[in-house]
PDB file of N, CA, C and O in Angstrom:
ATOM      1  N   MET A   1     102.902  97.417 105.054  1.00  0.00           N
ATOM      2  CA  MET A   1     101.446  97.466 105.061  1.00  0.00           C
ATOM      3  C   MET A   1     100.806  96.193 105.033  1.00  0.00           C
ATOM      4  O   MET A   1     101.017  95.429 105.976  1.00  0.00           O
ATOM      5  N   GLY A   2     100.019  95.826 104.055  1.00  0.00           N
ATOM      6  CA  GLY A   2      99.604  94.562 103.778  1.00  0.00           C
ATOM      7  C   GLY A   2      98.144  94.388 104.339  1.00  0.00           C
ATOM      8  O   GLY A   2      97.666  93.273 104.131  1.00  0.00           O
ATOM      9  N   VAL A   3      97.408  95.220 104.962  1.00  0.00           N
ATOM     10  CA  VAL A   3      96.027  95.040 105.374  1.00  0.00           C
ATOM     11  C   VAL A   3      95.113  95.518 104.259  1.00  0.00           C
ATOM     12  O   VAL A   3      95.141  96.704 103.930  1.00  0.00           O
ATOM     13  N   ALA A   4      94.333  94.682 103.685  1.00  0.00           N
ATOM     14  CA  ALA A   4      93.601  95.001 102.512  1.00  0.00           C
ATOM     15  C   ALA A   4      92.601  96.030 102.721  1.00  0.00           C
ATOM     16  O   ALA A   4      92.332  96.847 101.840  1.00  0.00           O
ATOM     17  N   SER A   5      91.987  96.015 103.967  1.00  0.00           N
ATOM     18  CA  SER A   5      91.041  97.088 104.202  1.00  0.00           C
ATOM     19  C   SER A   5      91.490  98.530 104.121  1.00  0.00           C
ATOM     20  O   SER A   5      90.679  99.454 104.054  1.00  0.00           O
ATOM     21  N   LEU A   6      92.773  98.698 104.127  1.00  0.00           N
ATOM     22  CA  LEU A   6      93.391  99.999 104.130  1.00  0.00           C
ATOM     23  C   LEU A   6      93.451 100.604 102.682  1.00  0.00           C
ATOM     24  O   LEU A   6      93.595 101.812 102.494  1.00  0.00           O
ATOM     25  N   TYR A   7      93.341  99.754 101.751  1.00  0.00           N
ATOM     26  CA  TYR A   7      93.618 100.165 100.353  1.00  0.00           C
ATOM     27  C   TYR A   7      92.272 100.774  99.730  1.00  0.00           C
ATOM     28  O   TYR A   7      91.131 100.465 100.073  1.00  0.00           O
ATOM     29  N   ASP A   8      92.621 101.662  98.788  1.00  0.00           N
ATOM     30  CA  ASP A   8      91.612 102.283  97.984  1.00  0.00           C
ATOM     31  C   ASP A   8      90.346 102.791  98.781  1.00  0.00           C
ATOM     32  O   ASP A   8      89.199 102.578  98.388  1.00  0.00           O
ATOM     33  N   ARG A   9      90.638 103.448  99.877  1.00  0.00           N
ATOM     34  CA  ARG A   9      89.798 104.338 100.642  1.00  0.00           C
ATOM     35  C   ARG A   9      90.473 105.489 101.137  1.00  0.00           C
ATOM     36  O   ARG A   9      91.703 105.484 101.159  1.00  0.00           O
ATOM     37  N   VAL A  10      89.817 106.489 101.544  1.00  0.00           N
ATOM     38  CA  VAL A  10      90.368 107.780 102.026  1.00  0.00           C
ATOM     39  C   VAL A  10      90.676 107.654 103.486  1.00  0.00           C
ATOM     40  O   VAL A  10      89.866 107.195 104.292  1.00  0.00           O
ATOM     41  N   HIS A  11      91.931 108.097 103.812  1.00  0.00           N
ATOM     42  CA  HIS A  11      92.296 108.163 105.227  1.00  0.00           C
ATOM     43  C   HIS A  11      92.631 109.676 105.660  1.00  0.00           C
ATOM     44  O   HIS A  11      93.161 110.411 104.827  1.00  0.00           O
ATOM     45  N   THR A  12      92.387 110.066 106.710  1.00  0.00           N
ATOM     46  CA  THR A  12      92.556 111.365 107.129  1.00  0.00           C
ATOM     47  C   THR A  12      93.322 111.502 108.404  1.00  0.00           C
ATOM     48  O   THR A  12      93.082 110.731 109.333  1.00  0.00           O
ATOM     49  N   PHE A  13      94.240 112.446 108.508  1.00  0.00           N
ATOM     50  CA  PHE A  13      94.929 112.663 109.930  1.00  0.00           C
ATOM     51  C   PHE A  13      95.073 114.212 110.220  1.00  0.00           C
ATOM     52  O   PHE A  13      95.027 115.010 109.283  1.00  0.00           O
ATOM     53  N   ASP A  14      95.233 114.593 111.412  1.00  0.00           N
ATOM     54  CA  ASP A  14      95.318 115.972 111.807  1.00  0.00           C
ATOM     55  C   ASP A  14      96.795 116.265 111.928  1.00  0.00           C
ATOM     56  O   ASP A  14      97.579 115.403 112.324  1.00  0.00           O
ATOM     57  N   CYS A  15      97.182 117.510 111.578  1.00  0.00           N
ATOM     58  CA  CYS A  15      98.689 117.938 111.769  1.00  0.00           C
ATOM     59  C   CYS A  15      98.636 119.494 111.997  1.00  0.00           C
ATOM     60  O   CYS A  15      97.646 120.214 111.869  1.00  0.00           O
ATOM     61  N   GLU A  16      99.811 119.833 112.334  1.00  0.00           N
ATOM     62  CA  GLU A  16      99.992 121.389 112.325  1.00  0.00           C
ATOM     63  C   GLU A  16     101.026 121.763 111.306  1.00  0.00           C
ATOM     64  O   GLU A  16     102.101 121.165 111.278  1.00  0.00           O
ATOM     65  N   LEU A  17     100.737 122.752 110.449  1.00  0.00           N
ATOM     66  CA  LEU A  17     101.659 123.143 109.429  1.00  0.00           C
ATOM     67  C   LEU A  17     102.160 124.664 109.751  1.00  0.00           C
ATOM     68  O   LEU A  17     101.420 125.642 109.858  1.00  0.00           O
ATOM     69  N   ASP A  18     103.386 124.648 109.865  1.00  0.00           N
ATOM     70  CA  ASP A  18     104.046 126.008 110.176  1.00  0.00           C
ATOM     71  C   ASP A  18     104.518 126.793 108.973  1.00  0.00           C
ATOM     72  O   ASP A  18     105.009 126.206 108.009  1.00  0.00           O
ATOM     73  N   ALA A  19     104.395 127.972 109.004  1.00  0.00           N
ATOM     74  CA  ALA A  19     105.002 128.957 108.048  1.00  0.00           C
ATOM     75  C   ALA A  19     105.646 130.060 108.921  1.00  0.00           C
ATOM     76  O   ALA A  19     105.500 130.053 110.144  1.00  0.00           O
ATOM     77  N   ASP A  20     106.335 130.970 108.299  1.00  0.00           N
ATOM     78  CA  ASP A  20     107.131 132.089 108.965  1.00  0.00           C
ATOM     79  C   ASP A  20     106.134 132.863 109.790  1.00  0.00           C
ATOM     80  O   ASP A  20     106.557 133.467 110.775  1.00  0.00           O
ATOM     81  N   PHE A  21     104.846 132.906 109.486  1.00  0.00           N
ATOM     82  CA  PHE A  21     103.963 133.969 110.025  1.00  0.00           C
ATOM     83  C   PHE A  21     102.694 133.233 110.571  1.00  0.00           C
ATOM     84  O   PHE A  21     101.831 133.922 111.116  1.00  0.00           O
ATOM     85  N   ILE A  22     102.532 131.965 110.469  1.00  0.00           N
ATOM     86  CA  ILE A  22     101.287 131.226 111.034  1.00  0.00           C
ATOM     87  C   ILE A  22     101.590 129.785 111.269  1.00  0.00           C
ATOM     88  O   ILE A  22     102.479 129.178 110.672  1.00  0.00           O
ATOM     89  N   THR A  23     100.816 129.280 112.158  1.00  0.00           N
ATOM     90  CA  THR A  23     100.671 127.815 112.398  1.00  0.00           C
ATOM     91  C   THR A  23      99.323 127.498 112.026  1.00  0.00           C
ATOM     92  O   THR A  23      98.433 128.214 112.487  1.00  0.00           O
ATOM     93  N   LEU A  24      99.008 126.501 111.235  1.00  0.00           N
ATOM     94  CA  LEU A  24      97.627 126.147 110.929  1.00  0.00           C
ATOM     95  C   LEU A  24      97.392 124.690 111.366  1.00  0.00           C
ATOM     96  O   LEU A  24      98.188 123.793 111.086  1.00  0.00           O
ATOM     97  N   ASP A  25      96.260 124.499 112.066  1.00  0.00           N
ATOM     98  CA  ASP A  25      95.783 123.142 112.281  1.00  0.00           C
ATOM     99  C   ASP A  25      95.082 122.659 110.973  1.00  0.00           C
ATOM    100  O   ASP A  25      94.179 123.289 110.422  1.00  0.00           O
ATOM    101  N   CYS A  26      95.560 121.553 110.565  1.00  0.00           N
ATOM    102  CA  CYS A  26      95.082 121.021 109.260  1.00  0.00           C
ATOM    103  C   CYS A  26      94.688 119.567 109.260  1.00  0.00           C
ATOM    104  O   CYS A  26      95.098 118.833 110.159  1.00  0.00           O
ATOM    105  N   GLN A  27      93.983 119.155 108.382  1.00  0.00           N
ATOM    106  CA  GLN A  27      93.537 117.820 108.078  1.00  0.00           C
ATOM    107  C   GLN A  27      94.156 117.265 106.685  1.00  0.00           C
ATOM    108  O   GLN A  27      93.910 117.837 105.623  1.00  0.00           O
ATOM    109  N   VAL A  28      94.860 116.274 106.750  1.00  0.00           N
ATOM    110  CA  VAL A  28      95.332 115.699 105.356  1.00  0.00           C
ATOM    111  C   VAL A  28      94.576 114.401 105.048  1.00  0.00           C
ATOM    112  O   VAL A  28      94.351 113.520 105.877  1.00  0.00           O
ATOM    113  N   SER A  29      94.216 114.387 103.781  1.00  0.00           N
ATOM    114  CA  SER A  29      93.441 113.311 103.449  1.00  0.00           C
ATOM    115  C   SER A  29      94.112 112.707 102.225  1.00  0.00           C
ATOM    116  O   SER A  29      94.482 113.392 101.271  1.00  0.00           O
ATOM    117  N   TYR A  30      94.254 111.329 102.306  1.00  0.00           N
ATOM    118  CA  TYR A  30      94.933 110.587 101.245  1.00  0.00           C
ATOM    119  C   TYR A  30      94.327 109.300 101.072  1.00  0.00           C
ATOM    120  O   TYR A  30      93.499 108.852 101.865  1.00  0.00           O
ATOM    121  N   ARG A  31      94.781 108.614  99.905  1.00  0.00           N
ATOM    122  CA  ARG A  31      94.309 107.240  99.448  1.00  0.00           C
ATOM    123  C   ARG A  31      95.573 106.460  99.383  1.00  0.00           C
ATOM    124  O   ARG A  31      96.628 106.991  99.037  1.00  0.00           O
ATOM    125  N   ILE A  32      95.483 105.230  99.706  1.00  0.00           N
ATOM    126  CA  ILE A  32      96.588 104.207  99.520  1.00  0.00           C
ATOM    127  C   ILE A  32      95.993 103.307  98.301  1.00  0.00           C
ATOM    128  O   ILE A  32      94.913 102.717  98.340  1.00  0.00           O
ATOM    129  N   ASN A  33      96.834 103.316  97.300  1.00  0.00           N
ATOM    130  CA  ASN A  33      96.472 102.556  96.147  1.00  0.00           C
ATOM    131  C   ASN A  33      97.381 101.200  96.151  1.00  0.00           C
ATOM    132  O   ASN A  33      98.606 101.329  96.151  1.00  0.00           O
ATOM    133  N   ALA A  34      96.842 100.013  96.154  1.00  0.00           N
ATOM    134  CA  ALA A  34      97.401  98.775  96.487  1.00  0.00           C
ATOM    135  C   ALA A  34      98.508  98.387  95.458  1.00  0.00           C
ATOM    136  O   ALA A  34      99.492  97.739  95.814  1.00  0.00           O
ATOM    137  N   GLY A  35      98.325  98.795  94.190  1.00  0.00           N
ATOM    138  CA  GLY A  35      99.157  98.277  93.173  1.00  0.00           C
ATOM    139  C   GLY A  35      98.977  96.718  92.987  1.00  0.00           C
ATOM    140  O   GLY A  35      98.005  96.169  93.508  1.00  0.00           O
ATOM    141  N   ASP A  36      99.866  96.020  92.277  1.00  0.00           N
ATOM    142  CA  ASP A  36      99.576  94.585  92.273  1.00  0.00           C
ATOM    143  C   ASP A  36     100.612  93.769  92.926  1.00  0.00           C
ATOM    144  O   ASP A  36     100.578  92.539  92.917  1.00  0.00           O
ATOM    145  N   GLY A  37     101.590  94.507  93.527  1.00  0.00           N
ATOM    146  CA  GLY A  37     102.458  93.669  94.427  1.00  0.00           C
ATOM    147  C   GLY A  37     103.911  93.454  93.612  1.00  0.00           C
ATOM    148  O   GLY A  37     104.963  93.363  94.245  1.00  0.00           O
ATOM    149  N   ASP A  38     103.871  93.389  92.282  1.00  0.00           N
ATOM    150  CA  ASP A  38     105.035  93.048  91.453  1.00  0.00           C
ATOM    151  C   ASP A  38     105.389  94.216  90.621  1.00  0.00           C
ATOM    152  O   ASP A  38     106.289  94.991  90.946  1.00  0.00           O
ATOM    153  N   ALA A  39     104.709  94.340  89.586  1.00  0.00           N
ATOM    154  CA  ALA A  39     104.990  95.288  88.556  1.00  0.00           C
ATOM    155  C   ALA A  39     104.598  96.729  88.941  1.00  0.00           C
ATOM    156  O   ALA A  39     105.315  97.660  88.571  1.00  0.00           O
ATOM    157  N   GLU A  40     103.401  96.961  89.726  1.00  0.00           N
ATOM    158  CA  GLU A  40     102.961  98.196  90.112  1.00  0.00           C
ATOM    159  C   GLU A  40     103.099  98.250  91.612  1.00  0.00           C
ATOM    160  O   GLU A  40     102.368  97.526  92.288  1.00  0.00           O
ATOM    161  N   PRO A  41     104.026  99.095  92.222  1.00  0.00           N
ATOM    162  CA  PRO A  41     104.097  99.231  93.782  1.00  0.00           C
ATOM    163  C   PRO A  41     102.863  99.925  94.260  1.00  0.00           C
ATOM    164  O   PRO A  41     102.041 100.523  93.564  1.00  0.00           O
ATOM    165  N   GLN A  42     102.860  99.748  95.601  1.00  0.00           N
ATOM    166  CA  GLN A  42     101.768 100.602  96.377  1.00  0.00           C
ATOM    167  C   GLN A  42     102.156 102.062  96.370  1.00  0.00           C
ATOM    168  O   GLN A  42     103.301 102.451  96.602  1.00  0.00           O
ATOM    169  N   THR A  43     101.095 102.874  96.080  1.00  0.00           N
ATOM    170  CA  THR A  43     101.433 104.270  96.018  1.00  0.00           C
ATOM    171  C   THR A  43     100.428 105.076  96.885  1.00  0.00           C
ATOM    172  O   THR A  43      99.384 104.570  97.297  1.00  0.00           O
ATOM    173  N   PHE A  44     100.782 106.304  97.130  1.00  0.00           N
ATOM    174  CA  PHE A  44      99.920 107.215  98.035  1.00  0.00           C
ATOM    175  C   PHE A  44      99.511 108.250  97.069  1.00  0.00           C
ATOM    176  O   PHE A  44     100.263 108.733  96.222  1.00  0.00           O
ATOM    177  N   GLU A  45      98.163 108.590  97.265  1.00  0.00           N
ATOM    178  CA  GLU A  45      97.729 109.774  96.433  1.00  0.00           C
ATOM    179  C   GLU A  45      97.035 110.777  97.454  1.00  0.00           C
ATOM    180  O   GLU A  45      96.088 110.477  98.181  1.00  0.00           O
ATOM    181  N   LEU A  46      97.679 112.054  97.390  1.00  0.00           N
ATOM    182  CA  LEU A  46      97.084 113.236  98.132  1.00  0.00           C
ATOM    183  C   LEU A  46      95.690 113.496  97.634  1.00  0.00           C
ATOM    184  O   LEU A  46      95.517 113.695  96.432  1.00  0.00           O
ATOM    185  N   VAL A  47      94.652 113.508  98.507  1.00  0.00           N
ATOM    186  CA  VAL A  47      93.323 113.873  98.165  1.00  0.00           C
ATOM    187  C   VAL A  47      93.122 115.460  98.421  1.00  0.00           C
ATOM    188  O   VAL A  47      92.604 116.191  97.578  1.00  0.00           O
ATOM    189  N   LYS A  48      93.540 115.861  99.542  1.00  0.00           N
ATOM    190  CA  LYS A  48      93.286 117.332  99.953  1.00  0.00           C
ATOM    191  C   LYS A  48      93.964 117.556 101.320  1.00  0.00           C
ATOM    192  O   LYS A  48      94.176 116.697 102.176  1.00  0.00           O
ATOM    193  N   VAL A  49      94.287 118.966 101.371  1.00  0.00           N
ATOM    194  CA  VAL A  49      94.792 119.399 102.627  1.00  0.00           C
ATOM    195  C   VAL A  49      93.827 120.598 103.047  1.00  0.00           C
ATOM    196  O   VAL A  49      93.694 121.554 102.283  1.00  0.00           O
ATOM    197  N   THR A  50      93.155 120.540 104.270  1.00  0.00           N
ATOM    198  CA  THR A  50      92.169 121.554 104.520  1.00  0.00           C
ATOM    199  C   THR A  50      92.500 122.154 105.825  1.00  0.00           C
ATOM    200  O   THR A  50      93.179 121.470 106.591  1.00  0.00           O
ATOM    201  N   THR A  51      92.065 123.505 106.247  1.00  0.00           N
ATOM    202  CA  THR A  51      92.237 124.029 107.454  1.00  0.00           C
ATOM    203  C   THR A  51      90.895 124.743 107.687  1.00  0.00           C
ATOM    204  O   THR A  51      90.069 124.799 106.776  1.00  0.00           O
ATOM    205  N   ARG A  52      90.659 125.299 108.919  1.00  0.00           N
ATOM    206  CA  ARG A  52      89.608 126.182 109.126  1.00  0.00           C
ATOM    207  C   ARG A  52      90.094 127.416 109.665  1.00  0.00           C
ATOM    208  O   ARG A  52      91.072 127.550 110.400  1.00  0.00           O
ATOM    209  N   ILE A  53      89.228 128.416 109.181  1.00  0.00           N
ATOM    210  CA  ILE A  53      89.617 129.860 109.483  1.00  0.00           C
ATOM    211  C   ILE A  53      88.326 130.463 110.169  1.00  0.00           C
ATOM    212  O   ILE A  53      87.187 130.118 109.857  1.00  0.00           O
ATOM    213  N   ALA A  54      88.614 131.355 111.092  1.00  0.00           N
ATOM    214  CA  ALA A  54      87.599 132.022 111.935  1.00  0.00           C
ATOM    215  C   ALA A  54      86.724 132.832 110.899  1.00  0.00           C
ATOM    216  O   ALA A  54      87.171 133.583 110.032  1.00  0.00           O
ATOM    217  N   GLY A  55      85.491 132.567 111.125  1.00  0.00           N
ATOM    218  CA  GLY A  55      84.390 133.236 110.267  1.00  0.00           C
ATOM    219  C   GLY A  55      83.938 132.475 109.075  1.00  0.00           C
ATOM    220  O   GLY A  55      82.902 132.763 108.477  1.00  0.00           O
ATOM    221  N   ALA A  56      84.813 131.389 108.698  1.00  0.00           N
ATOM    222  CA  ALA A  56      84.359 130.647 107.512  1.00  0.00           C
ATOM    223  C   ALA A  56      83.531 129.348 107.955  1.00  0.00           C
ATOM    224  O   ALA A  56      83.958 128.596 108.830  1.00  0.00           O
ATOM    225  N   SER A  57      82.456 129.162 107.365  1.00  0.00           N
ATOM    226  CA  SER A  57      81.645 127.967 107.693  1.00  0.00           C
ATOM    227  C   SER A  57      82.061 126.552 107.275  1.00  0.00           C
ATOM    228  O   SER A  57      81.712 125.520 107.847  1.00  0.00           O
ATOM    229  N   LEU A  58      82.940 126.657 106.086  1.00  0.00           N
ATOM    230  CA  LEU A  58      83.461 125.361 105.599  1.00  0.00           C
ATOM    231  C   LEU A  58      84.964 125.302 105.674  1.00  0.00           C
ATOM    232  O   LEU A  58      85.563 126.377 105.650  1.00  0.00           O
ATOM    233  N   PRO A  59      85.627 124.212 105.759  1.00  0.00           N
ATOM    234  CA  PRO A  59      87.044 124.054 105.711  1.00  0.00           C
ATOM    235  C   PRO A  59      87.674 124.795 104.451  1.00  0.00           C
ATOM    236  O   PRO A  59      86.955 124.893 103.456  1.00  0.00           O
ATOM    237  N   LEU A  60      88.767 125.246 104.418  1.00  0.00           N
ATOM    238  CA  LEU A  60      89.413 125.841 103.426  1.00  0.00           C
ATOM    239  C   LEU A  60      90.450 124.940 102.871  1.00  0.00           C
ATOM    240  O   LEU A  60      91.416 124.614 103.561  1.00  0.00           O
ATOM    241  N   ASN A  61      90.270 124.462 101.480  1.00  0.00           N
ATOM    242  CA  ASN A  61      91.155 123.733 100.830  1.00  0.00           C
ATOM    243  C   ASN A  61      92.398 124.396 100.445  1.00  0.00           C
ATOM    244  O   ASN A  61      92.396 125.225  99.536  1.00  0.00           O
ATOM    245  N   ILE A  62      93.626 124.034 101.180  1.00  0.00           N
ATOM    246  CA  ILE A  62      94.920 124.626 100.837  1.00  0.00           C
ATOM    247  C   ILE A  62      95.970 123.611 100.150  1.00  0.00           C
ATOM    248  O   ILE A  62      97.189 123.718 100.281  1.00  0.00           O
ATOM    249  N   THR A  63      95.361 122.674  99.448  1.00  0.00           N
ATOM    250  CA  THR A  63      96.277 121.681  98.798  1.00  0.00           C
ATOM    251  C   THR A  63      97.309 122.313  97.970  1.00  0.00           C
ATOM    252  O   THR A  63      98.486 121.960  98.037  1.00  0.00           O
ATOM    253  N   ASP A  64      96.867 123.294  97.148  1.00  0.00           N
ATOM    254  CA  ASP A  64      97.766 123.765  96.092  1.00  0.00           C
ATOM    255  C   ASP A  64      98.795 124.812  96.656  1.00  0.00           C
ATOM    256  O   ASP A  64      99.622 125.341  95.913  1.00  0.00           O
ATOM    257  N   GLU A  65      98.707 125.099  98.036  1.00  0.00           N
ATOM    258  CA  GLU A  65      99.479 126.127  98.750  1.00  0.00           C
ATOM    259  C   GLU A  65     100.463 125.579  99.555  1.00  0.00           C
ATOM    260  O   GLU A  65     101.176 126.331 100.219  1.00  0.00           O
ATOM    261  N   ILE A  66     100.615 124.315  99.594  1.00  0.00           N
ATOM    262  CA  ILE A  66     101.563 123.534 100.610  1.00  0.00           C
ATOM    263  C   ILE A  66     102.663 122.972  99.732  1.00  0.00           C
ATOM    264  O   ILE A  66     102.625 122.917  98.503  1.00  0.00           O
ATOM    265  N   ASN A  67     103.697 122.542 100.558  1.00  0.00           N
ATOM    266  CA  ASN A  67     104.806 121.856 100.050  1.00  0.00           C
ATOM    267  C   ASN A  67     104.540 120.318  99.854  1.00  0.00           C
ATOM    268  O   ASN A  67     104.628 119.519 100.786  1.00  0.00           O
ATOM    269  N   PHE A  68     104.211 119.973  98.582  1.00  0.00           N
ATOM    270  CA  PHE A  68     103.781 118.676  98.086  1.00  0.00           C
ATOM    271  C   PHE A  68     104.583 117.527  98.755  1.00  0.00           C
ATOM    272  O   PHE A  68     104.055 116.570  99.320  1.00  0.00           O
ATOM    273  N   ASP A  69     106.061 117.752  98.612  1.00  0.00           N
ATOM    274  CA  ASP A  69     106.940 116.740  99.135  1.00  0.00           C
ATOM    275  C   ASP A  69     106.823 116.485 100.655  1.00  0.00           C
ATOM    276  O   ASP A  69     106.775 115.347 101.122  1.00  0.00           O
ATOM    277  N   TYR A  70     106.778 117.629 101.410  1.00  0.00           N
ATOM    278  CA  TYR A  70     106.614 117.408 102.812  1.00  0.00           C
ATOM    279  C   TYR A  70     105.262 116.846 103.243  1.00  0.00           C
ATOM    280  O   TYR A  70     105.165 116.193 104.281  1.00  0.00           O
ATOM    281  N   ILE A  71     104.271 117.084 102.493  1.00  0.00           N
ATOM    282  CA  ILE A  71     103.047 116.466 102.916  1.00  0.00           C
ATOM    283  C   ILE A  71     103.011 114.867 102.470  1.00  0.00           C
ATOM    284  O   ILE A  71     102.299 114.061 103.069  1.00  0.00           O
ATOM    285  N   MET A  72     103.745 114.547 101.501  1.00  0.00           N
ATOM    286  CA  MET A  72     103.869 113.168 101.208  1.00  0.00           C
ATOM    287  C   MET A  72     104.622 112.458 102.159  1.00  0.00           C
ATOM    288  O   MET A  72     104.312 111.312 102.485  1.00  0.00           O
ATOM    289  N   ASP A  73     105.734 113.142 102.696  1.00  0.00           N
ATOM    290  CA  ASP A  73     106.448 112.474 103.703  1.00  0.00           C
ATOM    291  C   ASP A  73     105.663 112.275 105.100  1.00  0.00           C
ATOM    292  O   ASP A  73     105.916 111.354 105.877  1.00  0.00           O
ATOM    293  N   LEU A  74     104.703 113.235 105.310  1.00  0.00           N
ATOM    294  CA  LEU A  74     103.798 113.061 106.512  1.00  0.00           C
ATOM    295  C   LEU A  74     102.832 111.911 106.184  1.00  0.00           C
ATOM    296  O   LEU A  74     102.543 111.097 107.061  1.00  0.00           O
ATOM    297  N   ILE A  75     102.319 111.822 104.928  1.00  0.00           N
ATOM    298  CA  ILE A  75     101.456 110.529 104.538  1.00  0.00           C
ATOM    299  C   ILE A  75     102.127 109.304 104.654  1.00  0.00           C
ATOM    300  O   ILE A  75     101.563 108.329 105.151  1.00  0.00           O
ATOM    301  N   GLU A  76     103.388 109.260 104.204  1.00  0.00           N
ATOM    302  CA  GLU A  76     104.047 108.038 104.278  1.00  0.00           C
ATOM    303  C   GLU A  76     104.315 107.452 105.812  1.00  0.00           C
ATOM    304  O   GLU A  76     104.373 106.260 106.113  1.00  0.00           O
ATOM    305  N   ASP A  77     104.450 108.486 106.623  1.00  0.00           N
ATOM    306  CA  ASP A  77     104.775 108.286 108.066  1.00  0.00           C
ATOM    307  C   ASP A  77     103.279 107.851 108.640  1.00  0.00           C
ATOM    308  O   ASP A  77     103.194 106.901 109.418  1.00  0.00           O
ATOM    309  N   ASP A  78     102.289 108.473 108.287  1.00  0.00           N
ATOM    310  CA  ASP A  78     100.982 108.087 108.816  1.00  0.00           C
ATOM    311  C   ASP A  78     100.656 106.476 108.312  1.00  0.00           C
ATOM    312  O   ASP A  78     100.259 105.558 109.030  1.00  0.00           O
ATOM    313  N   ALA A  79     100.885 106.444 107.177  1.00  0.00           N
ATOM    314  CA  ALA A  79     100.489 105.037 106.532  1.00  0.00           C
ATOM    315  C   ALA A  79     101.424 103.938 107.215  1.00  0.00           C
ATOM    316  O   ALA A  79     101.014 102.804 107.463  1.00  0.00           O
ATOM    317  N   SER A  80     102.513 104.307 107.451  1.00  0.00           N
ATOM    318  CA  SER A  80     103.405 103.153 107.977  1.00  0.00           C
ATOM    319  C   SER A  80     102.956 102.717 109.329  1.00  0.00           C
ATOM    320  O   SER A  80     103.312 101.621 109.761  1.00  0.00           O
ATOM    321  N   ASN A  81     102.189 103.522 110.024  1.00  0.00           N
ATOM    322  CA  ASN A  81     101.551 103.182 111.435  1.00  0.00           C
ATOM    323  C   ASN A  81     100.094 102.685 111.254  1.00  0.00           C
ATOM    324  O   ASN A  81      99.449 102.297 112.229  1.00  0.00           O
ATOM    325  N   ALA A  82      99.565 102.701 109.967  1.00  0.00           N
ATOM    326  CA  ALA A  82      98.128 102.393 109.953  1.00  0.00           C
ATOM    327  C   ALA A  82      97.615 101.032 110.298  1.00  0.00           C
ATOM    328  O   ALA A  82      96.500 100.845 110.783  1.00  0.00           O
ATOM    329  N   ASP A  83      98.526 100.039 110.011  1.00  0.00           N
ATOM    330  CA  ASP A  83      98.075  98.639 110.385  1.00  0.00           C
ATOM    331  C   ASP A  83      98.595  98.228 111.668  1.00  0.00           C
ATOM    332  O   ASP A  83      98.585  97.033 111.962  1.00  0.00           O
ATOM    333  N   TYR A  84      99.107  99.212 112.562  1.00  0.00           N
ATOM    334  CA  TYR A  84      99.726  98.907 113.812  1.00  0.00           C
ATOM    335  C   TYR A  84      98.662  98.916 114.899  1.00  0.00           C
ATOM    336  O   TYR A  84      97.951  99.906 115.067  1.00  0.00           O
ATOM    337  N   HIS A  85      98.556  97.861 115.607  1.00  0.00           N
ATOM    338  CA  HIS A  85      97.756  97.770 116.841  1.00  0.00           C
ATOM    339  C   HIS A  85      98.394  97.216 117.796  1.00  0.00           C
ATOM    340  O   HIS A  85      99.008  96.163 117.621  1.00  0.00           O
ATOM    341  N   TRP A  86      98.341  97.929 119.118  1.00  0.00           N
ATOM    342  CA  TRP A  86      99.155  97.528 120.279  1.00  0.00           C
ATOM    343  C   TRP A  86      98.859  96.095 120.651  1.00  0.00           C
ATOM    344  O   TRP A  86      99.751  95.469 121.223  1.00  0.00           O
ATOM    345  N   SER A  87      97.663  95.481 120.381  1.00  0.00           N
ATOM    346  CA  SER A  87      97.504  94.144 120.722  1.00  0.00           C
ATOM    347  C   SER A  87      98.214  93.123 119.964  1.00  0.00           C
ATOM    348  O   SER A  87      98.508  92.022 120.429  1.00  0.00           O
ATOM    349  N   ASP A  88      98.515  93.569 118.628  1.00  0.00           N
ATOM    350  CA  ASP A  88      99.244  92.769 117.749  1.00  0.00           C
ATOM    351  C   ASP A  88     100.721  92.503 118.205  1.00  0.00           C
ATOM    352  O   ASP A  88     101.335  91.525 117.778  1.00  0.00           O
ATOM    353  N   HIS A  89     101.253  93.362 119.047  1.00  0.00           N
ATOM    354  CA  HIS A  89     102.680  93.380 119.454  1.00  0.00           C
ATOM    355  C   HIS A  89     102.850  93.229 121.016  1.00  0.00           C
ATOM    356  O   HIS A  89     103.961  93.384 121.524  1.00  0.00           O
ATOM    357  N   GLY A  90     101.776  92.937 121.746  1.00  0.00           N
ATOM    358  CA  GLY A  90     102.039  92.654 123.154  1.00  0.00           C
ATOM    359  C   GLY A  90     102.243  93.989 124.052  1.00  0.00           C
ATOM    360  O   GLY A  90     102.525  93.948 125.249  1.00  0.00           O
ATOM    361  N   ASP A  91     102.059  95.180 123.303  1.00  0.00           N
ATOM    362  CA  ASP A  91     102.369  96.376 124.018  1.00  0.00           C
ATOM    363  C   ASP A  91     101.180  96.570 125.144  1.00  0.00           C
ATOM    364  O   ASP A  91     100.035  96.156 124.961  1.00  0.00           O
ATOM    365  N   VAL A  92     101.579  97.205 126.248  1.00  0.00           N
ATOM    366  CA  VAL A  92     100.562  97.336 127.250  1.00  0.00           C
ATOM    367  C   VAL A  92     100.385  98.772 127.430  1.00  0.00           C
ATOM    368  O   VAL A  92      99.562  99.196 128.241  1.00  0.00           O
TER     369      VAL A  92
END
């Protein structure tokens, strides 16, 4: 990681979460805590997982209903790409 502007702010990404009976379009929000580099490592904090349901005016918070470890894996994957920009690597 290493880009200071990514730390201590909320990041959000879209994903689909599957269950046996439903697939939900969701938004995962998380925070990257910088740590101090030596004694305290960088950590990720789950803020919330939300989805929208027909007829509801506001997003539904489903954070307590999901598999925490799976969501943390998605967060780590999203964060690992957070400071990537194609122009830094000569991608066309």
